[in-house]
N, C-alpha and C positions, 0 to 999 in steps of 0.2 A: 368069891361071890360078893356082890355089892350089898346084900341084905334086902334087896328089892325083888319080890317074886313077880315073874311075868310068865305068860303062857307061850312065849316065843314071838308074839305079835307086837309090833310097835304100836302103842295105844294112840299116838297122835303123829303119824308120819308127816314129814314136811312135804308140801306140794308146791309146784312152781308154775308160773306163767312164763311162756317162752315166745320171744319175737321170732317169727319165721323168716325174716329178712336178715337180721344181724345176729340172731341166736343169743341175744341178751336174755338172761333169766332173772326173775325176781320171785321171792316167796309169795304165795297167795295171800299171806297175812298183810301184805301191803295193799294200798288202794290203787296201785298202777294197773290200768287196763290197756293202755296204749304205750308203745315203746317211746322212750324219751329221745332215742337216737334217730328214729326215722318215721315215727308216727303210726306204725303198723299196729293193728289190734293184736294183742297177745293171746296165745292159746293157753288154756288152762287144762284142757284134756284133748285126747286124740279125737279129731273130727270124725273118724270112721267108726271106732268102737267105744268111744267115750271113756277110755281109761285115763285117770288123772296122770299128769306128768310128774314123776317122782324124782327126776334127776335134772339138775341145772345144765348138764352136759348132753342131754338127750337130743338126738337128731332123728331118731326113728321111734315108733311106738314099740314098747317092750312086749305087747300082747299080739298085735296084728301086723306089725312091721311097716305101718304107714310112714312114709318119709315126710316129716313135718314141713320141709321147705316147699312141698307141693300144696300145703294148706292154703296159702295166699291165693293161688290161682284156682283152686278148687272150692273156695269158700262159698260162692253162690250156688254151685252145683250140690254141695254137701247139705246146705241148709234147705234146698228144695227136695232132698231125699228123705224127708221125715215120714215115718210110717203113718198110715191112716188110722 
C-alpha cells in the first residue's frame, strides 16, 4: 500500500481535448482550443452525451459509442439539438 487512502475513485482524473481530424490530443489543463496541426476546434466532451474525453487515444465515446470523427460534420446539427 502507498499509505494514501482512496475510495477507489480518482480524485482528479485527467481529461483531454481531441482533434476530430488528426486525433491529436492535449490535456484540458492547456489553453489549446484549436488544433495546431489543422485548425479544427477540439472536442472536450462527447457531442452526443456530454461525457468528458478521458483517453488521448479515444476514437469513440466510452458511454454512448459516438464516433468522434463524425463530430466535425455533425457540429452544427448537434449544437441545434439543445433541449428547450
